[in-house]
N, C-alpha and C positions, 0 to 999 in steps of 0.2 A: 585575494578574492578574485574570482573569475571575472572576465569581461563579457561573458555570454549573456546578452540582454534577455533572451528567452528564459534562461534559468533565473536571472536576477529579479525579473518582474513577475514572479510567481509566489504564491503562498506556501509555506511549509510548517508542519508541526515541529516544534522545538522543545516540547515538554508536556507533561501531564499537569493540567491546571491545578489540581488539588495538592500537588507536590510543592508548589511555591506559595508559602505562607505570607501573610502581610508582614512587611518589614524585612523579608528575606531576599537574598539574591543568589544567583547561580550562574556559572559560566558554561557555555556550550560552544559548538562550532557548526557553521552552516556554509556550504559552498566554499570551503577552504578559508573561511573568515571566522575569527573569534568573536563571540557575542557575550554580553552580560544581560541576563534576565533579572528583573526585580519586580517586587510588588509593593506599592505604597501602603501606608497604614489604612487607607480607605478601600483597599482591595484592587486598585487600578494596576494592571500589569504593564510593564514597560520592557523594551529591548533596545540595546545600543551597541554599536560596533565597538570592539575593543582592539586597539592596536592599529598600526598602519596609518596612511594619510587621512583617513576619515574617522580616526579615533574619537569616540564620544557621540557620533551622529546617531540620532534617534531613528528607530525603524518602526513601521506601523505594527500594531499588535491587535489581535482579536482573539476571543475565546469562543470556541465552537466544539460541540460534541465531547466536552471534557478535556480538551487540549488547548495549549497555547500555540497560536500561529503567528508567524511573522514573515517579512519579506525584506530582502536587501535592496530591492528596487522600488518601482512604482507599479503595483498590480493594476491591470486594466479591467479585472473582474474580481468579484467577491469569491470567498471560499465556496466551493461547490455545495449545492443544497442536498440535504439528506432528510427528507420529510419524515421518514420512518422514525427518526429520533424523537419526534414530537408526538408520536402515537402513545396514548396513556397506558396501554396494556403491554408495552414493550419495555425491556430493560436495556439501557445503554451502559456497557461495561468496558472500561479501558483495561486492556490486558497486559499492562507492563510494557517493557521495552526489550528488544533483542538487538545487540550490536552485530553487524555482519561485515566481513571483509570483502565486500563486492559493491559494484555500482548499484545505486538505487534502482536504476533501469533494469538491471538483472533481477532484482527482487520483484518488480512489477511483472516482468515476463514469466517468472517462475509461478507467480500467483495465477496467471492466466492459463497455465499448462495443466491440462487434465491427464495427459498421458503418463505422468510420473506417479499418479495416485497409487496404483497397485504395487509399485516397486519401492517407493519411499515411505508411503503411509499404509503399509500392508495391514490388512484386517481392520482398518479404521476408515479411511477415505477410499480405499480400493482393495481389490482382491486379485491375486495373481491368475485366478481362473476366469476373471472377467476383465481383461485388459483393453477391450475395444473402446475407442473414442468414436461415438456415432457422429454422423455428419451434422454440422451446425453451421450457422451463418455468422460472419464477422464483417463489420463495416465501420467506416469513419463517418460519423454523423456531422456533416459540415454546419448544420443549422445551430448546433450546440457546441461544436468543436470538441467532440468526445469520441472515444472508440467504444463500440458495443459488440458483444458476442451473444447471440440468442439461440434458443432451441438446443441448448447444451444438455446432454443427459449422460449420467454415469452411475453404474451400480456401486453402492457403498454399503459395507457391512455395518458401520457405525457412523452415520452421517452427522450426528450431534449427540450430546449427552442425553437428550430426551428420547433418542431412538430406542425402540423396543426390539427391533429386528432389522435385517438388511432392507434396503430400499433402492429403487431407481430414482436418484435425485435429479431434479431439474435445476439448471443454473442459468442465470443471466449475468454476464460480466459487464462491468462499466469502468472505463478509464477516464475520469473527469479532468485530470491534469497529468503531466508526464510522470510525477513521482507519487501519485496517489491512485489506488485501484480498489475496487470493491466488487462484491458479487451479491446477488439475490439468490437464495437457495431454498428449496422445499423445506418447509418447517414441519417436523414430525408432530409437534404439539398442536398445530393449527392447520389442518389440511385446507388447501386452497389459498394459503398465505405464504409469504416468503420471509425467512430470516435475512437480515442484511449484515454482511461482514465486510469490514474495510481494513486495508493495510495502508497506513499513512507513513510516509518515509521522509526522514531527515537526511539529505545527502551531505554528510560531514565533509568528505573529500570525494574526488571523482571515482574512487574505488573503495570507499568505506561509508557505511550507512548505519543509521539507527532506525529500526522498524517499530511502529506503534500499532499493534492490532486493536481493532474496535469491534465489539459484538453488539448488534442491536437486535435483540432476539425476543421471541415469545417463549418464555420458560419460567413457569411458576413453581418449579420443583427443586432445581439445583441451586446451591449457594453460589454467590459470586466467585468465591475462591475456587470452586470446582470448575466453573466455566473458564476462568483464567488459566488454570492448570491444563485443561484440555487444549485450549488454543496455544498455549506455550509449548506443549508437547508436540503439536503439529509443526509449529514454526521452527523449533529446534531441530527437528528432522530435516527440514528444508535447508537450514543453515549449513549443514554438513555438505550438501550438494552445491550450494551457492559458493561456498568458499573454496571449492575444488574446481570450479569452472575457470577456464582460461580462454580468452583474456578476461580479467575481472570487470572491465568496462564492456558495454554492449556494442557490438559491431552493427552498423546499419547497412553496410554494403552487402548486396545479395550474394556476392561471391565468397563472403567470409564464412557463413554457416548455412548449410543446406536444409531448408524446411521440409516437413512432411505434410501429408494431408491433415494431420491433427493440429498443425501449427497455424491455422488460419488467423486466430486472434493475434498471435505473435507477429505474423506478416503485416497485418493491418496496423498494429501498434508501431512497428519499426518504420513503416511508410509514413505514418502520422508524425513521428518524431523527426524524420528526415525532411518532411515538408515544412515543419516548423523551423528547421535550422538549428535545433538544439545541439550543443557541443559538450556540455558538462556531463560527464559520466559515459560519454560515447567513445568507443575505440575506433580510431582512424585506421581503416584497412589499407595495407600497402602490398603491392605485388611482390611476390617472392623473387 
């Protein structure tokens, strides 16, 4: 287990709640530590460390947005709030899991990156003849301790399954904690409102992760299975890129990777992580 208190004292998704039946148990791994998840006959979910000097120690557990969350330390704040999940005309859909051979921090940064849309998600989230990332704003909101990017716009041929044609999508990105990221996006089915899409990450090791996509959408047409397949298709395209990035952990030193104008959200995210002193999943830069 890591000794990084910033990482230890945070909440992480470690499973889909519906997958753990009463009386069942499952093993998983978080921050380099084995865990046992279980559910009592009355439905209460539990998590405990398996192996090592703290074998059997109980960890806090909560269920939010269709997922099981736990922490190996003592969280100083609750799981981030997602009020859209409580709106009655929305559907909250857990979209399976994807294992990725990369730091969870890399996954968050990739989620924030609009510049790759035309080249990785061609004719879906982007088009090669519309590669421009328009100017947007990115900031660390110290009052809530989150990273936000606003006024993001990008041309998309198929922004969602409910799209009938291409559109200029408006995005707002939000990073509520180092290994969780979400966006609010123009909803084709409800003009003037936004779909909410989250990527919740279980950092298994410093360079290996499990991603849990969540869709909180206004869509009264498509089946859950179709929405899940659409989201899985997008993320599996991302996985190819993520697993070929080097280093697999995220460098925070400005000398390691040179940002462009389109990388404002990444720059803010890396600065935020550095200010926090996070070490797990971070690549330590060394002079050549």
